[in-house]
N, CA, C and O of each residue as an XYZ file, in Angstrom:
716
protein
N     -95.148    -90.583    -86.728
C     -96.430    -90.239    -85.655
C     -95.629    -89.795    -84.285
O     -95.080    -90.699    -83.655
N     -95.536    -88.405    -83.781
C     -94.917    -88.432    -82.683
C     -95.155    -89.394    -81.199
O     -94.394    -89.848    -80.345
N     -96.378    -89.410    -81.387
C     -96.669    -90.888    -80.406
C     -95.832    -92.129    -80.219
O     -95.599    -92.688    -79.147
N     -95.257    -92.608    -81.874
C     -94.989    -93.449    -81.523
C     -93.146    -93.491    -80.772
O     -92.688    -94.563    -80.377
N     -92.407    -92.320    -80.704
C     -91.934    -92.055    -79.181
C     -91.672    -92.622    -78.342
O     -92.620    -93.376    -78.124
N     -90.655    -92.824    -77.402
C     -91.158    -93.363    -76.165
C     -90.687    -92.312    -75.521
O     -90.074    -91.333    -75.946
N     -91.022    -92.597    -74.473
C     -90.730    -91.652    -73.376
C     -90.186    -91.686    -72.176
O     -90.842    -92.297    -71.332
N     -89.259    -91.252    -71.864
C     -88.531    -91.614    -70.283
C     -88.643    -90.573    -69.798
O     -88.234    -89.529    -70.306
N     -89.372    -90.701    -68.439
C     -89.442    -89.530    -67.511
C     -88.427    -89.841    -66.352
O     -88.071    -90.869    -65.777
N     -88.052    -88.226    -66.238
C     -87.152    -87.962    -65.451
C     -88.141    -87.040    -63.945
O     -88.817    -86.025    -63.775
N     -87.573    -88.345    -63.081
C     -88.430    -87.675    -61.838
C     -87.251    -87.326    -60.723
O     -86.735    -88.027    -59.852
N     -87.080    -86.196    -61.048
C     -86.229    -84.688    -60.126
C     -86.636    -85.066    -58.907
O     -87.861    -85.059    -58.788
N     -85.795    -85.518    -57.600
C     -86.540    -85.161    -56.160
C     -86.605    -84.221    -56.349
O     -87.708    -83.875    -56.770
N     -85.383    -82.956    -56.177
C     -85.085    -81.639    -55.570
C     -87.091    -80.989    -56.826
O     -88.124    -80.573    -56.300
N     -86.896    -81.150    -58.108
C     -88.089    -80.960    -58.695
C     -89.197    -81.303    -58.392
O     -89.925    -80.337    -58.625
N     -89.972    -82.400    -57.870
C     -90.874    -82.725    -57.897
C     -91.499    -82.727    -56.373
O     -92.718    -82.724    -56.202
N     -90.328    -82.732    -55.009
C     -90.955    -82.662    -54.103
C     -92.031    -83.897    -53.259
O     -91.853    -85.115    -53.237
N     -92.762    -83.384    -52.840
C     -93.944    -84.309    -52.113
C     -94.373    -85.028    -52.876
O     -94.715    -86.139    -52.471
N     -94.548    -84.653    -54.442
C     -95.998    -85.035    -55.511
C     -94.954    -85.529    -55.988
O     -94.878    -84.927    -57.058
N     -93.724    -86.494    -55.925
C     -93.100    -87.199    -56.543
C     -93.661    -88.834    -56.942
O     -93.561    -89.425    -58.017
N     -94.190    -89.227    -55.830
C     -95.096    -90.583    -55.453
C     -96.439    -90.566    -56.952
O     -96.662    -91.352    -57.873
N     -97.137    -89.076    -56.468
C     -98.077    -89.347    -57.093
C     -97.705    -88.737    -58.691
O     -98.648    -88.767    -59.482
N     -96.706    -88.323    -59.073
C     -96.536    -88.133    -60.356
C     -96.147    -89.398    -60.966
O     -96.447    -89.450    -62.158
N     -95.489    -90.572    -60.439
C     -94.899    -91.594    -60.397
C     -95.981    -92.338    -61.133
O     -95.961    -92.742    -62.296
N     -97.252    -92.472    -59.918
C     -98.171    -93.184    -60.527
C     -98.786    -93.274    -61.688
O     -99.188    -94.158    -62.444
N     -98.733    -91.403    -61.593
C     -99.414    -90.876    -62.827
C     -98.874    -91.578    -64.405
O     -99.509    -92.021    -65.362
N     -97.796    -91.465    -64.200
C     -97.074    -91.827    -65.520
C     -96.499    -93.223    -65.924
O     -95.850    -93.412    -66.952
N     -96.872    -94.368    -64.818
C     -96.519    -95.946    -64.498
C     -97.245    -96.028    -66.031
O     -98.186    -95.351    -66.447
N     -96.725    -96.752    -66.503
C     -97.207    -97.215    -67.939
C     -97.294    -96.717    -68.794
O     -96.948    -97.536    -69.645
N     -97.646    -95.467    -69.464
C     -97.300    -94.410    -70.079
C     -95.503    -93.762    -70.374
O     -94.970    -93.337    -71.398
N     -95.154    -93.886    -69.430
C     -92.826    -93.562    -69.535
C     -92.584    -95.278    -69.961
O     -92.787    -96.153    -69.120
N     -92.350    -95.442    -70.683
C     -91.477    -96.699    -70.985
C     -90.409    -96.665    -69.965
O     -90.216    -97.829    -69.612
N     -89.596    -95.819    -69.306
C     -88.744    -95.655    -68.477
C     -88.840    -94.831    -67.170
O     -88.711    -93.613    -67.300
N     -88.988    -95.184    -66.288
C     -89.222    -93.797    -64.896
C     -88.078    -93.703    -64.073
O     -87.956    -94.471    -63.119
N     -87.041    -92.665    -64.391
C     -85.409    -92.552    -63.935
C     -85.905    -91.690    -62.788
O     -86.705    -90.773    -62.977
N     -85.359    -92.038    -61.458
C     -85.655    -91.386    -60.186
C     -84.082    -90.873    -60.083
O     -83.035    -91.500    -59.921
N     -84.347    -89.570    -60.235
C     -82.922    -88.946    -59.801
C     -82.730    -88.480    -58.587
O     -83.774    -88.358    -57.946
N     -81.681    -88.151    -58.000
C     -82.172    -87.407    -56.490
C     -80.418    -87.070    -56.514
O     -79.551    -87.556    -57.240
N     -80.298    -85.919    -55.280
C     -78.688    -85.616    -55.004
C     -78.513    -85.536    -53.629
O     -77.410    -85.533    -53.083
N     -79.776    -85.459    -52.957
C     -79.402    -85.664    -51.503
C     -80.026    -87.423    -50.814
O     -81.132    -87.964    -50.784
N     -79.171    -87.672    -50.528
C     -79.446    -89.142    -49.392
C     -80.202    -89.183    -48.364
O     -80.846    -90.170    -48.008
N     -80.165    -87.830    -47.678
C     -81.584    -88.043    -46.497
C     -82.747    -88.622    -46.581
O     -83.406    -88.319    -47.576
N     -83.341    -89.583    -45.626
C     -84.033    -90.582    -45.974
C     -84.289    -91.187    -47.358
O     -85.271    -91.123    -48.098
N     -83.563    -91.558    -47.431
C     -83.402    -92.019    -49.258
C     -84.145    -93.380    -49.182
O     -84.944    -93.717    -50.056
N     -83.859    -94.123    -48.140
C     -84.497    -95.545    -48.424
C     -86.132    -95.489    -48.269
O     -86.829    -96.282    -48.902
N     -86.635    -94.626    -47.498
C     -88.129    -94.293    -47.362
C     -88.433    -94.142    -48.724
O     -89.203    -94.880    -49.340
N     -87.717    -93.011    -49.277
C     -88.137    -92.455    -50.973
C     -87.867    -93.689    -51.816
O     -88.482    -93.723    -52.882
N     -87.199    -94.540    -51.586
C     -86.772    -95.585    -52.545
C     -87.902    -96.493    -52.641
O     -88.434    -96.918    -53.667
N     -88.224    -96.758    -51.301
C     -89.367    -98.195    -50.964
C     -90.721    -97.748    -51.784
O     -91.374    -98.553    -52.450
N     -91.139    -96.003    -51.612
C     -92.097    -95.651    -51.971
C     -92.033    -95.120    -53.233
O     -93.100    -94.554    -53.470
N     -91.253    -95.043    -54.166
C     -91.152    -94.798    -55.416
C     -91.367    -95.736    -56.258
O     -91.972    -95.679    -57.329
N     -90.488    -97.238    -55.391
C     -90.696    -98.491    -55.817
C     -92.198    -99.329    -55.955
O     -92.425   -100.318    -56.652
N     -93.116    -98.608    -55.073
C     -93.965    -99.153    -54.769
C     -95.350    -98.718    -55.874
O     -96.374    -99.337    -56.165
N     -94.766    -97.237    -56.338
C     -95.622    -96.401    -56.540
C     -95.235    -96.375    -58.653
O     -95.615    -95.570    -59.503
N     -94.642    -97.232    -58.740
C     -94.151    -97.674    -60.213
C     -93.952    -99.128    -60.212
O     -93.050    -99.776    -59.681
N     -95.386    -99.693    -61.196
C     -95.576   -101.145    -61.127
C     -94.879   -101.688    -62.518
O     -94.045   -102.592    -62.564
N     -95.406   -100.931    -63.668
C     -95.481   -101.284    -65.358
C     -94.082   -100.590    -65.905
O     -93.198   -101.254    -66.448
N     -94.016    -99.385    -65.722
C     -92.598    -99.246    -66.148
C     -91.465    -99.405    -66.105
O     -91.219    -99.960    -65.033
N     -90.799    -99.281    -66.524
C     -89.132    -99.807    -66.041
C     -89.020    -98.905    -65.028
O     -89.673    -97.908    -65.336
N     -88.445    -98.771    -63.851
C     -87.859    -98.112    -63.061
C     -86.340    -97.886    -63.099
O     -85.822    -98.973    -63.355
N     -85.459    -96.980    -62.958
C     -84.313    -96.592    -63.058
C     -83.753    -95.691    -62.076
O     -84.304    -94.590    -62.078
N     -82.557    -95.876    -61.004
C     -82.328    -95.429    -60.223
C     -80.563    -94.586    -60.564
O     -79.455    -95.101    -60.715
N     -81.037    -93.054    -60.578
C     -79.625    -92.667    -60.375
C     -78.601    -92.948    -59.728
O     -78.680    -92.952    -58.499
N     -77.448    -93.237    -60.334
C     -76.030    -92.888    -60.073
C     -75.620    -94.724    -58.990
O     -74.497    -95.211    -59.113
N     -76.397    -95.241    -58.324
C     -76.306    -96.165    -56.997
C     -77.289    -96.973    -57.179
O     -78.476    -96.959    -56.853
N     -75.959    -98.390    -58.314
C     -76.333    -99.163    -58.642
C     -76.802   -100.902    -57.000
O     -77.513   -101.906    -56.949
N     -75.960   -100.275    -56.216
C     -76.296   -100.823    -54.875
C     -78.023   -100.349    -54.353
O     -78.903   -101.119    -53.970
N     -78.071    -99.367    -54.449
C     -79.114    -99.283    -53.939
C     -80.573    -99.286    -54.687
O     -81.719    -99.147    -54.259
N     -79.876    -99.566    -56.349
C     -81.024    -99.821    -57.244
C     -81.345   -101.220    -57.110
O     -82.569   -101.306    -57.209
N     -80.853   -102.313    -56.938
C     -80.871   -103.446    -56.169
C     -81.306   -104.171    -54.832
O     -81.968   -105.194    -54.654
N     -80.879   -103.543    -54.206
C     -81.619   -103.578    -52.645
C     -82.959   -103.586    -52.839
O     -83.644   -104.510    -52.401
N     -83.700   -102.128    -53.801
C     -84.770   -101.872    -53.490
C     -85.964   -102.213    -54.898
O     -87.038   -101.672    -55.161
N     -85.216   -103.331    -55.590
C     -85.797   -103.745    -56.665
C     -86.270   -103.125    -58.164
O     -87.174   -103.439    -58.939
N     -85.059   -101.938    -58.194
C     -85.135   -101.256    -59.405
C     -84.959   -102.032    -60.404
O     -84.666   -103.228    -60.381
N     -85.164   -101.248    -61.433
C     -85.113   -102.604    -63.135
C     -83.848   -102.005    -63.355
O     -83.276   -102.590    -64.275
N     -83.120   -100.989    -62.838
C     -81.628   -100.479    -63.654
C     -81.223    -99.461    -62.958
O     -81.934    -99.149    -62.003
N     -80.340    -98.887    -63.148
C     -79.308    -97.326    -63.148
C     -78.732    -97.032    -64.175
O     -78.168    -97.577    -65.124
N     -79.126    -95.487    -63.588
C     -78.574    -94.617    -64.883
C     -77.638    -93.932    -64.344
O     -77.786    -93.365    -63.261
N     -76.192    -93.887    -65.264
C     -74.909    -93.637    -64.712
C     -74.231    -92.361    -65.775
O     -74.765    -92.240    -66.877
N     -73.436    -91.729    -65.532
C     -72.906    -90.293    -66.181
C     -71.533    -90.427    -66.017
O     -71.054    -91.334    -65.337
N     -70.963    -89.716    -66.505
C     -68.899    -89.833    -66.513
C     -68.225    -90.051    -65.358
O     -67.027    -90.314    -65.250
N     -69.174    -89.914    -64.347
C     -68.483    -90.530    -62.824
C     -68.290    -91.485    -62.343
O     -67.369    -91.928    -61.658
N     -69.760    -92.086    -62.923
C     -70.257    -93.236    -62.169
C     -70.036    -94.501    -63.283
O     -69.903    -95.650    -62.862
N     -70.004    -94.166    -64.896
C     -69.816    -95.151    -65.569
C     -68.423    -96.043    -65.778
O     -68.209    -96.642    -66.831
N     -67.481    -96.059    -64.621
C     -66.605    -97.053    -64.235
C     -67.234    -98.264    -63.574
O     -66.742    -99.383    -63.727
N     -68.601    -97.996    -62.649
C     -69.169    -99.018    -62.422
C     -69.678   -100.219    -63.411
O     -69.695   -101.368    -62.970
N     -70.098    -99.939    -64.771
C     -70.522   -100.703    -66.292
C     -70.077   -102.075    -65.415
O     -70.798   -102.606    -64.570
N     -68.962   -102.450    -65.736
C     -68.111   -103.653    -65.452
C     -69.221   -104.822    -64.538
O     -70.056   -105.695    -64.772
N     -68.632   -104.213    -63.516
C     -69.679   -105.178    -62.210
C     -70.855   -105.088    -62.570
O     -71.333   -106.143    -62.987
N     -71.790   -103.836    -62.563
C     -73.114   -104.169    -63.044
C     -73.564   -105.055    -63.580
O     -74.476   -105.803    -63.228
N     -72.806   -105.038    -64.707
C     -73.331   -106.010    -65.800
C     -72.422   -107.239    -65.207
O     -72.818   -108.133    -65.956
N     -71.723   -107.694    -64.582
C     -71.430   -108.884    -64.355
C     -72.046   -109.609    -62.847
O     -72.044   -110.818    -62.612
N     -72.581   -108.471    -61.882
C     -72.680   -108.648    -60.646
C     -74.109   -108.435    -60.343
O     -74.564   -108.638    -59.218
N     -74.850   -108.010    -61.382
C     -76.553   -107.904    -61.167
C     -77.463   -107.871    -62.638
O     -76.829   -107.795    -63.690
N     -78.792   -107.925    -62.668
C     -79.500   -107.835    -63.816
C     -79.753   -106.531    -64.073
O     -80.509   -106.280    -65.011
N     -79.385   -105.837    -63.579
C     -80.100   -104.202    -64.076
C     -79.422   -103.668    -65.367
O     -78.308   -103.777    -65.879
N     -80.927   -102.862    -65.750
C     -80.157   -102.090    -67.047
C     -79.470   -101.487    -66.802
O     -79.467   -101.166    -65.613
N     -78.706   -101.061    -67.440
C     -77.729    -99.786    -67.531
C     -78.236    -98.326    -68.237
O     -78.018    -98.352    -69.448
N     -78.741    -97.297    -67.863
C     -78.707    -96.199    -68.853
C     -77.785    -95.496    -68.200
O     -77.401    -95.695    -67.047
N     -77.239    -94.224    -69.348
C     -76.157    -93.178    -69.536
C     -76.411    -91.956    -69.688
O     -76.873    -91.777    -70.815
N     -76.335    -91.037    -69.112
C     -76.295    -89.487    -69.489
C     -75.189    -88.889    -70.349
O     -74.285    -88.212    -69.859
N     -75.312    -89.211    -71.894
C     -74.507    -88.539    -72.436
C     -74.483    -86.689    -73.476
O     -75.534    -86.230    -73.923
N     -73.595    -86.210    -73.589
C     -73.535    -84.815    -73.814
C     -73.009    -84.917    -75.055
O     -72.786    -83.736    -75.323
N     -72.666    -85.552    -75.982
C     -71.874    -85.528    -77.204
C     -72.161    -87.325    -77.985
O     -72.259    -88.398    -77.390
N     -72.224    -87.045    -79.429
C     -72.388    -88.353    -79.946
C     -71.040    -89.177    -79.799
O     -71.205    -90.369    -80.062
N     -69.794    -88.841    -79.456
C     -68.824    -89.651    -79.290
C     -69.252    -90.659    -77.965
O     -69.078    -91.847    -77.693
N     -69.983    -89.362    -77.230
C     -70.300    -90.825    -75.698
C     -71.073    -92.050    -76.128
O     -70.951    -93.185    -75.668
N     -71.929    -91.621    -77.130
C     -72.906    -92.457    -77.189
C     -72.109    -93.787    -77.986
O     -72.306    -94.952    -77.640
N     -71.327    -93.457    -78.932
C     -70.745    -94.295    -79.988
C     -69.905    -95.267    -79.085
O     -69.805    -96.440    -79.447
N     -69.316    -94.859    -77.966
C     -68.064    -96.070    -77.392
C     -68.333    -96.523    -76.229
O     -67.718    -97.499    -75.800
N     -69.284    -95.913    -75.511
C     -70.146    -96.045    -73.970
C     -70.951    -96.946    -74.373
O     -71.850    -96.772    -75.195
N     -70.564    -98.378    -73.592
C     -71.946    -99.471    -73.708
C     -72.775    -98.859    -72.554
O     -72.385    -98.569    -71.423
N     -73.991    -98.729    -73.089
C     -75.408    -98.755    -72.065
C     -76.605    -99.633    -72.577
O     -76.452   -100.196    -73.661
N     -77.989    -99.829    -71.775
C     -78.645   -100.212    -72.187
C     -79.640    -99.408    -73.157
O     -80.297    -99.883    -74.083
N     -79.583    -97.825    -72.642
C     -80.336    -96.525    -73.156
C     -79.188    -95.896    -72.801
O     -78.167    -96.154    -72.165
N     -79.935    -94.475    -73.748
C     -78.769    -93.170    -73.507
C     -79.901    -91.833    -73.303
O     -80.950    -91.736    -73.939
N     -79.502    -91.021    -72.449
C     -79.940    -89.632    -72.503
C     -79.044    -89.040    -73.391
O     -78.038    -89.656    -73.744
N     -79.349    -87.648    -73.889
C     -78.828    -86.968    -74.724
C     -79.051    -85.943    -74.554
O     -80.247    -85.687    -74.697
N     -78.102    -84.693    -74.149
C     -78.275    -83.351    -73.515
C     -77.533    -82.645    -73.504
O     -76.404    -82.913    -73.092
N     -77.893    -81.406    -73.976
C     -79.039    -80.722    -73.936
C     -79.566    -80.799    -75.436
O     -78.666    -80.398    -76.173
N     -80.331    -81.048    -75.922
C     -80.692    -80.931    -77.244
C     -81.538    -79.543    -77.751
O     -81.364    -79.079    -78.878
N     -82.149    -79.155    -77.108
C     -82.402    -77.606    -77.293
C     -82.090    -77.165    -75.701
O     -81.826    -77.836    -74.703
N     -82.303    -75.190    -76.018
C     -82.268    -74.689    -74.950
C     -83.013    -75.292    -73.615
O     -84.147    -75.746    -73.762
N     -82.429    -75.307    -72.374
C     -83.613    -75.401    -71.376
C     -82.865    -74.509    -70.243
O     -81.657    -74.274    -70.212
N     -83.749    -74.107    -69.411
C     -83.038    -73.082    -68.501
C     -82.361    -73.605    -67.328
O     -82.947    -74.307    -66.504
N     -80.936    -73.223    -67.222
C     -80.597    -73.165    -66.140
C     -79.475    -72.432    -65.423
O     -78.960    -71.554    -66.116
N     -78.943    -72.590    -64.130
C     -78.186    -71.366    -63.219
C     -77.007    -71.279    -64.190
O     -76.171    -70.430    -63.880
N     -76.796    -71.905    -65.177
C     -75.269    -71.517    -66.382
C     -75.415    -71.692    -67.538
O     -76.413    -72.348    -67.840
N     -74.653    -71.276    -68.500
C     -74.781    -71.368    -69.484
C     -74.843    -72.656    -70.572
O     -73.977    -73.528    -70.656
N     -75.915    -72.581    -71.282
C     -75.930    -73.822    -71.384
C     -76.399    -73.665    -73.517
O     -77.282    -72.925    -73.949
N     -75.398    -74.686    -74.497
C     -75.173    -74.771    -75.298
C     -75.779    -75.752    -75.961
O     -75.073    -76.760    -75.953
N     -76.932    -75.915    -76.617
C     -77.848    -76.721    -77.137
C     -77.282    -77.274    -77.861
O     -76.427    -76.550    -78.372
N     -77.275    -78.964    -78.499
C     -76.668    -79.736    -79.229
C     -77.685    -79.578    -80.605
O     -77.359    -79.791    -81.773
N     -78.545    -79.293    -80.273
C     -79.404    -79.594    -81.667
C     -79.585    -81.226    -81.867
O     -79.419    -82.163    -81.086
N     -80.002    -81.161    -83.260
C     -80.156    -82.648    -83.427
C     -78.840    -83.092    -84.266
O     -78.599    -82.572    -85.355
N     -77.822    -84.298    -83.572
C     -76.743    -84.516    -84.078
C     -77.036    -86.152    -84.443
O     -77.904    -86.887    -83.971
N     -75.838    -86.496    -85.607
C     -75.906    -87.863    -85.464
C     -75.071    -88.504    -84.828
O     -73.937    -88.191    -84.463
N     -75.925    -89.846    -84.637
C     -75.103    -90.679    -83.434
C     -75.379    -92.277    -84.148
O     -75.850    -92.445    -85.273
N     -75.000    -93.278    -83.282
C     -75.040    -94.684    -84.015
C     -76.523    -94.495    -83.729
O     -77.194    -94.345    -82.709
N     -76.731    -94.552    -84.842
C     -78.805    -94.803    -84.281
C     -79.344    -96.633    -83.932
O     -80.445    -97.121    -83.675
N     -78.480    -97.006    -84.028
C     -78.503    -98.793    -83.138
C     -78.773    -98.909    -81.917
O     -79.128    -99.898    -81.276
N     -78.505    -97.356    -81.463
C     -78.912    -97.589    -79.848
C     -80.358    -96.794    -79.399
O     -81.083    -96.389    -80.307
N     -80.544    -96.695    -78.740
C     -81.868    -96.374    -77.620
C     -81.163    -94.979    -77.286
O     -80.313    -94.963    -76.396
N     -81.511    -93.732    -78.017
C     -81.233    -92.136    -77.579
C     -82.308    -91.648    -77.452
O     -83.111    -91.547    -78.380
N     -82.601    -91.083    -75.750
C     -83.743    -90.455    -75.819
C     -83.146    -88.570    -75.678
O     -82.423    -88.045    -74.831
N     -83.788    -88.021    -76.819
C     -83.313    -86.791    -76.304
C     -83.772    -85.882    -75.247
O     -84.977    -85.878    -74.998
N     -82.915    -85.042    -74.531
C     -83.317    -84.968    -73.344
C     -83.219    -83.165    -73.506
O     -83.155    -82.770    -74.670
N     -83.208    -82.408    -72.726
C     -83.408    -80.975    -72.554
C     -84.202    -79.850    -73.097
O     -84.171    -79.946    -74.324
N     -84.707    -79.108    -72.829
C     -85.710    -78.419    -73.689
C     -87.063    -78.980    -74.516
O     -87.894    -78.498    -75.285
N     -86.841    -80.037    -74.017
C     -88.053    -81.023    -74.580
C     -89.570    -80.022    -74.144
O     -89.896    -79.599    -73.035
N     -90.330    -79.858    -75.578
C     -91.982    -79.399    -74.832
C     -92.550    -80.519    -75.957
O     -91.941    -81.138    -76.830
N     -93.943    -80.520    -75.579
C     -94.983    -80.771    -76.549
C     -94.431    -80.229    -77.715
O     -93.842    -80.937    -78.533
N     -94.543    -79.325    -77.815
C     -94.496    -78.067    -79.459
C     -93.338    -78.674    -80.088
O     -93.723    -79.100    -81.177
N     -92.128    -78.912    -79.928
C     -90.695    -79.184    -80.406
C     -90.617    -80.934    -80.606
O     -89.684    -81.399    -81.260
N     -91.658    -81.843    -79.999
C     -91.273    -83.821    -80.190
C     -91.453    -83.882    -82.163
O     -90.925    -84.779    -82.820
N     -92.211    -82.848    -82.738
C     -92.075    -83.304    -83.940
C     -90.749    -83.142    -84.975
O     -90.425    -83.585    -86.077
N     -90.192    -82.265    -83.981
C     -88.581    -82.092    -84.672
C     -87.378    -83.116    -84.689
O     -86.387    -83.101    -85.420
N     -87.744    -84.069    -83.627
C     -86.815    -84.669    -82.932
C     -87.404    -86.332    -83.444
O     -86.762    -87.376    -83.328
N     -88.832    -86.175    -84.036
C     -89.372    -87.633    -83.883
C     -88.438    -88.800    -85.143
O     -88.070    -89.972    -85.075
N     -88.381    -88.124    -85.814
C     -86.959    -89.224    -86.885
C     -85.341    -89.026    -86.399
O     -84.378    -89.090    -87.162
N     -85.298    -88.819    -85.224
C     -83.569    -88.312    -85.004
C     -83.580    -89.261    -84.048
O     -82.533    -89.906    -84.109
N     -84.630    -89.807    -82.795
C     -84.245    -90.132    -81.439
C     -85.864    -91.392    -81.404
O     -87.041    -91.534    -81.735
N     -84.431    -92.140    -80.575
C     -85.794    -93.442    -80.167
C     -87.106    -92.751    -79.152
O     -88.205    -93.300    -79.222
N     -86.966    -91.798    -78.421
C     -87.409    -91.439    -77.805
C     -87.181    -89.717    -77.392
O     -86.528    -88.819    -77.923
N     -88.319    -89.800    -75.837
C     -87.269    -88.385    -75.740
C     -87.472    -88.686    -74.212
O     -87.899    -89.744    -73.751
N     -86.952    -87.163    -73.248
C     -87.311    -87.650    -72.017
C     -86.840    -86.134    -71.316
O     -85.922    -85.369    -71.610
N     -87.687    -86.086    -70.471
C     -87.472    -85.072    -69.599
C     -88.053    -84.515    -68.328
O     -88.888    -85.330    -67.935
N     -87.979    -83.457    -67.488
C     -88.430    -83.365    -66.233
C     -90.126    -82.420    -66.586
O     -91.254    -82.907    -66.665
N     -89.760    -81.209    -66.708
C     -90.342    -79.966    -67.318
C     -91.849    -80.430    -68.039
O     -92.915    -80.180    -67.476
N     -91.772    -81.127    -69.342
C     -92.765    -82.347    -70.087
C     -93.271    -82.826    -69.279
O     -94.445    -82.467    -69.375
N     -93.128    -83.660    -68.209
C     -94.130    -84.131    -67.460
C     -95.312    -83.974    -67.258
O     -96.171    -84.737    -67.702
N     -95.607    -82.685    -66.368
C     -97.016    -82.593    -66.179
C     -98.145    -81.865    -67.587
O     -99.356    -81.681    -67.461
N     -97.261    -81.539    -68.939
C     -97.679    -81.902    -70.427
C     -98.295    -83.066    -70.282
O     -99.523    -83.147    -70.251
N     -97.383    -84.240    -70.161
C     -97.479    -85.242    -70.931
C     -99.096    -86.099    -70.139
O     -99.906    -86.763    -70.786
N     -99.170    -85.803    -68.612
C     -99.921    -86.201    -68.001
C    -101.501    -84.861    -68.162
O    -102.602    -85.278    -67.803
N    -101.409    -83.688    -68.589
C    -102.590    -82.848    -69.220
C    -103.212    -83.622    -69.865
O    -104.339    -84.068    -69.653
N    -102.248    -83.896    -70.992
C    -102.854    -84.132    -72.159
C    -103.697    -85.863    -72.703
O    -104.460    -86.165    -73.620
N    -103.032    -86.653    -71.549
C    -102.646    -88.156    -71.424
C    -102.145    -88.723    -72.996
O    -102.819    -89.209    -73.904
N    -100.991    -88.502    -72.918
C     -99.890    -88.454    -73.872
C    -100.107    -89.975    -74.331
O     -99.377    -90.471    -75.189
């Protein structure tokens, strides 16, 4: 059953803009994890306070910055190849859950994290060339969320291969269908 897949909502600050808090409230409890992703630090403290207030049931993870994640009572931090170097500090000095953005099976197999996103699984529109990975083999004992080009229509293709799915554009479909 497709609904058995877990959902990781990617709340991108640039994509959702002023609707990010409303969207977070609607997803709270539906998404296992809500990953607050931002690229701009302008007024970030107020954004972190407000996003934390909006999410009470789902695990709340913050991109890159474990110090801010801890300061604003997030549950986890989501790292990438540039920030994974902080893994040992995070695990020894905080209680934060660690997520990791992977782009191949080797990263999942060798990098320690509590959960992973693997992308792009399917084609997704970007400003640069995207080569989808498709369904690939990886260490199935790890929690891996398929990311990239995920839609309601292709969830059936990933249901037997991933712990769950993640996305930005699929969020409105999830809200509209009461997934």
